[in-house]
C-alpha positions in Angstrom: -15.0 -14.2 -17.2 -12.6 -13.9 -14.3 -8.9 -14.0 -14.9 -7.0 -16.7 -13.1 -4.8 -15.6 -10.2 -1.6 -15.9 -12.3 -3.1 -13.9 -15.1 -4.3 -11.2 -12.7 -0.9 -11.0 -11.1 0.8 -10.8 -14.5 -1.5 -7.9 -15.4 -0.8 -6.1 -12.2 2.9 -6.6 -12.6 2.8 -5.3 -16.2 1.0 -2.1 -15.1 3.3 -1.6 -12.2 6.2 -1.9 -14.6 4.7 0.7 -16.9 4.4 3.1 -14.0 8.0 2.4 -12.8 9.6 2.9 -16.3 11.6 5.8 -14.9 14.2 3.9 -12.9 15.9 1.6 -15.4 18.6 0.3 -13.0 16.1 -0.6 -10.3 13.9 -2.2 -12.9 16.7 -4.4 -14.2 17.3 -5.6 -10.6 13.6 -6.4 -10.2 13.4 -8.3 -13.5 16.2 -10.6 -12.4 14.6 -11.2 -9.0 11.3 -11.9 -10.8 12.9 -14.3 -13.3 13.5 -17.0 -10.6 9.9 -17.7 -9.5 8.4 -17.0 -12.9 5.0 -18.5 -13.8 4.7 -21.3 -16.4 5.0 -20.1 -20.0 1.3 -20.8 -20.6 0.3 -18.0 -18.1 3.0 -15.7 -19.3 1.3 -13.5 -21.9 3.1 -10.5 -23.4 
């Protein structure tokens, strides 16, 4: 089965986050920016 766009995006973001684990300060800034337009809880798995 195909993942929905939201699920696919969440998966890509999770993998990008794993790769970017080095810069913690930059990551914190990104997390805050991402918090605003976050997907509904139902699509947020993790």
